[in-house]
C-alpha positions as CSV (number, residue, x, y, z in Angstrom):
1,X,-2.9,-12.6,-19.9
2,X,-0.8,-9.9,-18.1
3,X,-0.5,-10.0,-14.4
4,X,-3.3,-7.9,-12.9
5,X,-1.7,-6.1,-9.9
6,X,0.1,-2.7,-9.9
7,X,1.8,-2.0,-6.6
8,X,2.2,1.7,-5.7
9,X,4.5,2.7,-2.9
10,X,4.8,6.4,-1.9
11,X,8.4,7.0,-1.0
12,X,10.4,9.8,0.6
13,X,13.9,8.8,2.0
14,X,12.5,5.3,2.6
15,X,15.7,3.3,2.0
16,X,15.9,1.9,5.5
17,X,12.3,0.5,5.3
18,X,12.1,-0.8,1.7
19,X,14.0,-4.1,2.1
20,X,11.4,-5.6,4.4
21,X,8.5,-4.1,2.3
22,X,9.9,-5.3,-1.0
23,X,11.0,-8.7,0.4
24,X,7.4,-9.4,1.4
25,X,6.3,-9.0,-2.3
26,X,8.2,-12.1,-3.4
27,X,5.2,-14.3,-2.7
28,X,3.2,-12.3,-5.3
29,X,6.0,-12.4,-7.8
30,X,6.2,-16.2,-7.5
31,X,2.4,-16.4,-8.0
32,X,2.6,-14.2,-11.1
33,X,0.1,-11.6,-10.0
34,X,2.4,-8.5,-9.9
35,X,2.4,-6.6,-13.1
36,X,4.5,-3.6,-12.0
37,X,6.0,-1.8,-9.1
38,X,5.7,2.0,-8.9
39,X,7.5,4.3,-6.5
40,X,5.8,7.6,-6.3
41,X,8.8,9.5,-4.9
42,X,8.6,12.9,-3.1
43,X,12.3,13.7,-3.8
44,X,14.4,11.2,-1.9
45,X,18.0,12.0,-1.4
46,X,19.0,8.7,0.2
47,X,19.3,5.3,-1.5
48,X,15.6,5.0,-2.2
49,X,16.1,5.6,-6.0
50,X,19.0,3.1,-6.1
51,X,16.7,0.5,-4.5
52,X,14.0,1.4,-7.0
53,X,16.3,0.8,-9.9
54,X,17.6,-2.5,-8.5
55,X,14.0,-3.7,-7.9
56,X,12.9,-2.8,-11.4
57,X,10.4,-0.3,-10.1
58,X,9.2,2.6,-12.2
59,X,9.8,5.9,-10.4
60,X,7.3,8.8,-10.7
61,X,8.3,12.1,-9.2
62,X,5.4,13.2,-7.0
63,X,6.1,15.9,-4.4
64,X,2.5,15.8,-3.4
65,X,-0.5,13.5,-4.1
66,X,1.8,10.6,-4.4
67,X,-0.8,7.8,-4.5
68,X,-2.9,9.6,-7.1
69,X,0.1,10.2,-9.3
70,X,1.2,6.5,-8.9
71,X,-2.3,5.4,-9.9
72,X,-2.2,7.7,-13.0
73,X,0.7,5.7,-14.5
74,X,-0.4,2.2,-13.3
75,X,-1.4,-0.2,-16.0
76,X,-2.8,-3.1,-13.9
77,X,-6.5,-3.9,-13.4
78,X,-5.9,-3.8,-9.7
79,X,-4.0,-1.4,-7.5
80,X,-2.3,-2.1,-4.2
81,X,-1.2,1.0,-2.3
82,X,1.4,0.1,0.3
83,X,3.5,2.2,2.6
84,X,7.2,1.6,2.5
85,X,7.2,0.8,6.3
86,X,4.7,-2.0,5.8
87,X,5.5,-5.6,4.9
88,X,2.8,-8.0,3.9
89,X,2.3,-11.1,6.0
90,X,2.6,-14.7,4.7
91,X,-0.5,-15.8,2.7
92,X,-1.3,-12.3,1.4
93,X,-1.3,-13.5,-2.2
94,X,-4.1,-16.0,-1.6
95,X,-6.2,-13.3,0.0
96,X,-5.6,-10.9,-2.9
97,X,-6.4,-13.6,-5.5
98,X,-9.7,-14.2,-3.7
99,X,-10.4,-10.5,-3.8
100,X,-9.9,-10.5,-7.6
101,X,-13.1,-12.5,-7.9
102,X,-15.2,-9.7,-6.4
103,X,-14.1,-6.2,-7.5
104,X,-14.2,-3.6,-4.9
105,X,-12.1,-2.0,-2.1
106,X,-10.2,-4.0,0.4
107,X,-7.8,-3.3,3.2
108,X,-5.4,-5.6,5.1
109,X,-5.6,-6.4,8.8
110,X,-3.0,-4.1,10.4
111,X,-0.6,-5.6,12.9
112,X,2.3,-3.6,14.4
113,X,5.6,-5.4,14.8
114,X,5.2,-6.4,18.4
115,X,8.9,-6.2,19.5
116,X,9.2,-3.9,22.5
117,X,7.0,-1.5,24.2
118,X,7.0,0.9,21.2
119,X,5.6,-1.8,18.9
120,X,2.8,-2.8,21.4
121,X,1.9,0.9,21.9
122,X,1.8,1.4,18.1
123,X,-0.5,-1.6,17.7
124,X,-3.0,-0.3,20.3
125,X,-2.9,3.2,18.8
126,X,-3.5,1.9,15.2
127,X,-6.4,-0.3,16.4
128,X,-8.1,2.7,18.1
129,X,-7.4,5.0,15.2
130,X,-8.9,2.5,12.7
131,X,-12.2,2.6,14.6
132,X,-12.3,6.4,14.6
133,X,-11.1,7.2,11.1
134,X,-13.3,6.5,8.1
135,X,-10.6,5.4,5.8
136,X,-7.8,2.8,6.2
137,X,-4.6,3.8,7.7
138,X,-1.8,4.6,5.2
139,X,0.2,1.7,6.7
140,X,-2.6,-0.8,6.3
141,X,-2.5,-1.2,2.6
142,X,-5.4,-0.7,0.2
143,X,-6.4,-3.0,-2.7
144,X,-8.8,-1.7,-5.2
145,X,-9.8,-2.6,-8.8
146,X,-9.2,0.0,-11.5
147,X,-13.0,0.6,-12.2
148,X,-13.8,1.1,-8.5
149,X,-10.9,3.5,-8.1
150,X,-12.0,5.6,-11.1
151,X,-15.6,5.6,-10.1
152,X,-14.7,6.6,-6.5
153,X,-13.0,9.8,-7.8
154,X,-9.6,8.7,-6.8
155,X,-7.5,9.6,-3.8
156,X,-7.8,12.4,-1.4
157,X,-4.6,12.3,0.7
158,X,-5.1,14.0,4.0
159,X,-3.0,14.5,7.0
160,X,-4.7,13.7,10.3
161,X,-2.9,14.1,13.6
162,X,0.4,14.1,11.7
163,X,-0.3,10.7,9.9
164,X,-1.5,10.2,6.3
165,X,-4.8,8.6,5.7
166,X,-5.9,6.9,2.5
167,X,-9.3,8.3,1.5
168,X,-11.1,7.6,-1.6
169,X,-13.1,10.7,-2.6
170,X,-16.3,8.8,-2.3
171,X,-15.5,7.6,1.3
172,X,-16.0,4.0,0.2
173,X,-15.8,1.6,3.2
174,X,-13.2,-1.2,2.4
175,X,-13.8,-4.8,3.2
176,X,-11.0,-6.4,5.3
177,X,-8.8,-9.1,3.7
178,X,-7.9,-12.3,5.6
179,X,-4.2,-11.2,5.4
180,X,-1.9,-9.0,7.5
181,X,0.0,-5.9,6.8
182,X,2.7,-5.6,9.4
183,X,3.9,-2.1,10.4
184,X,7.7,-2.3,10.8
């Protein structure tokens, strides 16, 4: 049986952030749940594409609608949409495997890197924003099975107050996983 999870990362000059993000995926690789890694790139001119090549990621050129275009080429039965500035916390693999048992839409618990005043302020802001916005924050990560993704109508990527939000066309409310996504 092929690994079920396609990880889709929207990139745009993301080289500085990708090492932490990709490093956090090792747990899923060791567990054998990651089928493929897809960078939906908006035209990076830094080392992002070199990092993609070194990691074995497939690169899809996507100047807009990055997440939707990444999903279009994904082959897994589950999609994990993850911002390049996010790393998954320890134990994320167990939470995802548990979610595989009940198809649907899931989000990670968002935690900002708490180092310094900027990190603490970001954490408070993201917490407030999650309560006010109907969809998960782009930094939070979104896990969804293929059938639910297709029946929802796919992604509507919207900018709200200068920050991208992940919205499924059907405005599906995600369940929260017992695992963290850490904003770095």
